[in-house]
N, C-alpha and C positions, 0 to 999 in steps of 0.2 A: 569545496563544494568543486565539481566539474564547472569546467569552460560552456559558457553560458551566449548562444547567438543572438544577437538582439530582434527582437520581433519586429515586420517593417509590416507599414499599412498602406490606404490606398493611395497618397500624394508623394508616397513614394517613389512609385509605378509612373502616375498618372496624373493629367495636371490640370484633367475637366473636370465640371463636378458631376457626381456620379447617382448614379440609381438605388433605389435602397436594394436591403437584397433581397427581400423574396422577389423583384423586379427581378432582380438578377437570373433569379432560379424558375419563374415560372415560365411555361412554353417547356419545358426540359422530361422528359421522361421519368417517370420517378424513377426506376429501377436504372435510370444513366444516372443520373441525381446517388443515387445510393450506391451502383456500385462505383464511383467514384469517389464519395467521402466514406466511405468504408475504408482504400486504399491509402487515403489521406488519412487515416486511424494508423497505420504503419506509422510516419514519419520516423522516414528514411532518414537516419545522421546521416550517411556515407555516402550517400548522393550530391549535387548539387542543389544548389537553392531554389533552383527552377525549375526543381525533378516533381513530376505528376501533374505541372502545367503545358509544359514548353517538351514536344520531341523533335528527332531531327528531321523528320517531313517538313517541321513550319521552316524551317532556315531559307529567306527570302523576303520571308511574310513582315511586317511593320511588326505584327502583333510579335514575333518570335525575334526582331534586332530591338526594337526596345525592351525588352523583358533583359535580355540578355548582355546587350551596351548598361545599362544602366548596375546590374549584378557585377560585372565588372568592371566599371568605375568606383565600386564599392569594395571589391578588393585592394582596387589599387589605392583609394585610400585607408586600405587598411582594417577596413573596418568587420565586422563579423556580424554576418546578417542570417535571418534564415525569415520564413514561407511558413512553413510544414510543424504546426504544435499541435501535443495532444486536447490542449482545450479550445480551442478553436476547434480542431478538427471534430471533437467529441458539442460539440455548439453547435455546427453545422449537418451535423448527423441527427440531433434532434430536434433541429427543424424542420430536414427533410422528410420526417418523421409525422411530424406532429400536424405540420400543414400539409391542405389538400392545394394540390400545386401544379393540377394539371385540364385543368381550363381550354388549354388546344396547347396542338403540339405545333409547335413554329419550323420544326422540319428544316434545323440547325443542324451544321456541319458541325463534324469532329471538335475541329478550331475554333469553333465560335462558342460554345456548348465549355470548353478548356477555358477560355479568357471570360467566357462568364462566370464562372465559380471561379477565377483568381479575380475577379473584382470583388465575388460577394466573401473571398474568405474573404479578401484584405480590409473590409468592411468590417466583419469580425474582429477581426485583428484589433480596427480600430477600437473597438469599445473594447475589448481584453486589454486593450491597453491602457485605458483611460480607464478601466477597471480597477489597475491594479496601484493608482495612486503616485504620488510623489516622495522616491525613495533619497531626491537630493537630502535631506536635511542633517546639516553637521552637525546637530547636539543629540539628536537618536543615535542609538545603543549601537553598535556592529553590528548587538546578535538579533537588532530590533531588523537590522535592513535586510541581510541575509537571512533571517523567517520569513521577511516581506516576500522576496525572492525567492523564497522555496517555496511558498503554495502557490507560484508560477510556472514554477517549473516542474517543479519535481512530483507533485502528488501524484500525474498520473501516468506518472514516466520509472519506468520499470528496468532495472538495470540488467538481469538476471530473467525471463519467463519462464523459463527451466526449476532453477531454483524456487522459487514461489511455487510453478506449479505445483512439486515432490510434496515441498511444504504444507499443502489444499489437502491432497492425496490421504498423506501422512495424518497429518489434522480429522480427519472425516475416517478412515480408521479406528484410529483412537476413540473421536466420541461415540461411533457408532456401538465398541466394545460399551464404550459406557452404559451407554443407553438399555444395553439387554437387561445388563442390570439392576438399572436406579430407573428407566422409564418405560418398563412391558409395552408399557398397551399403547403408547405413543406408538413404540416403534411398530406394536403390529400393526396399527393404520399407517403411518407411513408409508408399508409395503405393500399393502394394499389399496393406496392413491394412484401407488409407482409403480405397480401392478405387474412387483416383483415377488422371489419368495423367502428373498432373504436381505439380507445389508451390503452381504459382501456384490451383490448381481449391480449392485447400487453404484462400487466401485469399480467396474469391469466395466459396465457401461460408459462409464465418465472417460475410464481410460483408454476402450477403442477413440470413442467419438476427439478426443484431448491430442494423443498421445502422435499424432503423425503432426497438426499443426505446430504444436510442441519442438519436434525436431525438426522442422523443418523450418520456426523460425526462428531458432535458432542458428543454424546456418546458415541461412537466406531470407528476412524479413522481403525482401520486394520477392521474394517465388512461394512464403509459404500459404500454407492451403489456407483460406477461408472460408472455407465451403464445405459442409457435410453433406453429404450423401448418403441416401440409407437405401442397399440393395431390394428392391423388391422380393429375389427370390432369399431372400435371407430369412430361414428358420424364424428365430426371435422378429422378425421385420414389426409387426404390429407392437410388440412390446418397445420396442427401439423408438418408434415412431409413437406413442405414449411419451412414452419420456424427455425427448428430445424438445417436445410442444413444452412441455413444463416447463422451457427455458424460451418460449419465441417470442416479441412482442404482442400486442393486442392489437386490433384493427385500431380501437382510436388510444392513440396513445397520447401520452399524457405526460408532460415534459415535468420535473423537479425538479430542486436546489441539488449542487450537488451530483447531479447524474444518478440520483437514487435509482431512479424510472430501468436504465438502458443497466445501471448492475443487477438491478431483478430479476428484467427479460433480455442476455445480448445477446439473443439469438432472432434474425428475420426471415421466416418461408420467402423463399420466392419460387411463388405460384406456378407460375411459367416456366420454370430448369425445373420445377418441384427439388426444390434445395434448400437444403437454411444455411445462411451467409452469419455466420456469427459475423456481430456490428463490431465489437474490440475486444479481441484475445485476451487484455490482461480481467477484462470485469469477469470474461465467462471463468474466466479460470479461479476468477476470487470467491468467484459462485460457488464453486462446486463444495467450500465449506461452510464460505459465511451463508449462501440460504440457510441453514438446516436447522439454528438457532429462530429462525424465524419461520420454517416450515413444523418444523415439532411445536413451537409458540402458536400458529391457526393452529394447529390436532389437541393442543390445552386448550381455548376457548371453546374449541365444538362439543371437548367433553363436560363442561358445565353443568352441572346439578348431577352428575356421578362422582362414583369416590373414586377416581381418578382425574379426576379435573387438580391443578397445583392453583394455589393461589395467583395472582399476574408478579405481583412485586418479588413473594415467595419464589416464581417462573426463573424472575432472573438474577436470582439470587443461589439459587440453587442450580446456572446454567453455569455463569459470572464465577462464581466464587468456588464452588460442588466441583465442578469440571475443569474452570481454568486454569485456576490454584491451587483445590489437590487432587484434583486429579491428574489432568497433562500434563501441567507444571516437574512434578513427580515422578511419572513415566520421562520425560525428556531429558530430565538433570539422573535420574537414576541410571538409562541408559549409557549415560551422558559418562561416567562417574562411578558403574559398578564395577565396584573392587576394587577402588584406588578412594581413600580419603575420610575425613569423616562427613558421617550423610548425619541433617537432623531434618525430616521433612514434617509432610502432614498429619502424618502417625503421631511423633514426636511434639512436636510443636502443633497443640489442640489449641492454647487459648490466644484469643485475636488481641491478641497487643506483641505477640509475636512474632516475627520475620519468617514469610511465606513459605523460605527454604535455608538450610546457611550446611555451609562446608568451610571442614578446617582443612589445609595439610600444611601442615607441621605449623610456623605461626603466624600463616595466611591465612584471614577468612574471605567466606565470599557470603553474603548476607543479602538476600535476592525481597525481592519485596515484586507480586505481581499484580499490576493493573487493568485488568480489560475493560478499562474506560473505553465513553466517544464524545468525541465531539462534537455540537449539532451541526447538522451536514450544512445548516443555510451560516456561518460562519467560513465550509471550502470556498465562499461565490462570490462571498465581499470582499475577501481582501482588506479588510478592518483589524491591521497588527494588535492592536492594543486589544481589541476587545479579544482577540485570539488570543494574545498571551496573560492576559488574564484570564481567560477557560484555563490555559496551561498552569495554574496556580489554582486555580481549584483545582484541579484535576494533581497535581505533583508539593500541593502543599498542604492547604484546609479549604474548606467549603463548610457551607451551615445548612441543614438538615430541612427537609422540603417546608416545617414550620419556621424556620428561622429559628429558632429557641437553643440549637442544638451546635458544638460546633465540632467540622469529623473532618480527622487529622488524618493526615493522608505521606502517601511516600515517603518522605523526607523529612519529614513530622516522624512517622513511624521508624524508617531510619538512624533516628537522627536517636531516639527516646532510646532503644537497644545497643545502642552504638555507646552509651553515656554506661547505659548496665552489665556489655561484656567492659569496659576499660573498668567496671567498676566492681570489682568480681564477683556480680550479681548473677552468673548463665557456672555454677560450681555443678551445678541440679544436672544441666541439661548436656554438657559439655565438661565431665569430670577434670580431664588431661587437662585443660586450657592453660595458656599462661599468658596472663592478660596483659601482664607487666609489657612480652617483649611480643605481642602483637602484633599484626599492621589489617586492618581492616580495610574490603572490599568493595565498598556498596554499590547494589549493582538493582535495577528495575526494569525488568519483564515487561514489554508491553505488549501488545495485541493488535493495536491499528500503526498503517504504514502514518498517518498526520505525527507521529510523536517518533517519531523518523527522520526526520525534514532535517535542512542544515540548517547549521544555525542553535533548532533548542535544546541541546543536549549542554551547549555550554551556557545557554541561558538560563537550566533545570542545573547543573553544578555551580552554578552561582548563587542564587538562592539557597542551596545547600551547603555552602561555603559559608553562606552567612546566617544561617542557620547554626552551624557550629562553630559559630565564632560569640555573639549570643546565649549559647551555653560553656563558655571554655574546655572547649573538648581539645586537646594536642592533635591539633591538623599531619605532625608528625607520623603520630600512631593511625593514620584511617585516607585511604585516595581520596581520587575527583570520585562523584557518582558516577554512573557508565549507565548509559539504556541501550537495551537491547531486545532485537527483536523479536518474542515465541514464534517467526520463522527460521531463523539466524542460528540459533541455538538448532531447532530440528533436523538443518541441513548441513551443519553440522560438527552433529550434535557423536560424528566419533573419532571428529581432529581434539575434541578439547584438552583433552587428557593429557595428548603426546607428553614426552619431558623438554623438547622443546618452545612448540607452537603452543603449549599446554591458553587456556584463560585464563591463569594470572598473569605469566608474558606476554599474553597479547592485548591485553588490557594497562598495560605499564607503556607497551612502545606503543598502541593506541594517542594515551594521553603526550606519549612525548613529541613525540607525530601532529597532533595536531593542536600545538602551544598557541591557540587561541587570547593570548593576552595583549593585541593585536591596537596601540590608541590614538590611530591615524585617520582621519578623517576625510571622507571619500567626498567631492562633487555633486558625482552624477551614478546614475546603473549601471551605465558603462564601467565606469573605473573600480566599483564592487565584484562585479563579475571578472577582471579581466589579474584584480589584485589577490584577489581571498580564492586562487583554482585548488587547492590543495589542504585548505582549514578550515574552521566548522562542519566537516562534514561527521555525519554519522557512525557510530562503534563499525555499523551494519558497513556499510563502501568499504569502510577499512580491511573489513576482516574479506569479506568479498577478493578486494586490492590484494587484498598480503593469502587469500590461500586460492585464488580461482583456477590456476594450474593441477592443485592437489587432489588426486582420485574422489571423494566423498563417499561410493559406496562402501561403507565397511558394514561390517555384520547389524553395524545397529541399522542402518541401512536397510541393508540384504532381508533382513526381517521380517520386512511390511511386501514381500516383494509373493508369494501364495500368494494374497486375496486381490492382483491385478492380473488371476488368472480365469 
């Protein structure tokens, strides 16, 4: 886990009795509130802790001296603190969007506005900190503490937004290719609703709208373009305007758990300046691909009563199983390892009890389970680690069917079953050249949602996996730790994973050698946890980014998608 500063609240900087958050916000024009709150969402980590709230022109004022003095005193004490954080910034943004705060304009000066916003922000930090719960329980497993901190600090933090953006573009292209063959009527309606002639136009528009913001963001977050302006003289002005408005928040905004409404509509139309403000760039990037399922689901509902309608449960299975597992995963793994190793994919492994993908290089085997699971959005805000971990068990070990009558085994048990079959010589019909007596198995769980790659989760899941292997008497020398990998990581690095030196087998070995999670030390508070474990318990995705971040990812596997961006 990366070093994380402690989030400070109101009493850290002020000694008086505060007003409420809404009282501090009233009297400030909504446009000003939005401008500031959007800038807070950048969460600039390379600036002073009071960045965005104080500037050089404030020097000499009581406001300036109070904040700078207290922050400098904290630094001198060796404390690592912060004010801005994505969770509070997003909560403030939702609060502004969902409340009518313009009863009167108090004609406040800029410094008065910034101090009111600081006080409101600090109060929201207090709420955020109180929701986080206590992490000082000496008897709680260290993975649980790390997961609790990760839910607060990592869930809405994106280490490389450009790579995230690239993966969403590629997934969208692959989905549309799939829809052409499997959902032609749904695709026809989609094109009509978006007023575009073909799906490649969707990709082109998305690329044109986001590429400048993304490249600026990568260079300098503080200078990143946060608005979209469509030139009225653009020959496609009407089409682009209709397109971008599909992403705009409604006038009557209603907030929801886990910022669901913001994720669905991450753009605000600024009528005064005739521009479209990106509220939180990572949400806009995430929507490029994630929205397609919900759009096509809505289209499917409109087709009720026609021969094109697909049963709701079947539609989810078709999207999650048929596309995510049989199509997307197979394409990416095929691209990454084409012409190398022994491959068994969806065509060869048709039985449901078999793994989703199998690769063998000599005596080394990648055994892959694909899990396109979702965790209930309410859990993301509750910080209830016990309930969250219980949900992880349901996602990775076993769960009950909806009628509670049937147990559904999940990735850990599925992997264990197939490991037993491989080691017991029951895979000869699939891989005749397999020598099970000398093979080494690398079990992998491919996930499709960020919450499953938070720090601490892979270590926790691996603990359950080792318990399962032990209960079956499986020789641990023949089976590596289970590794959780985000599909986006496989997409971005697909051209590098079969290299002789940094191939996926060696990367997994190095990850677990460096990520030694056999730590038995107990910690008295969150601060000790944060500062004692900067490099442990991190996800494979964070590891591979730090390992390969200077490598050129634009291999032929990535370049094949360039033609859809023009």
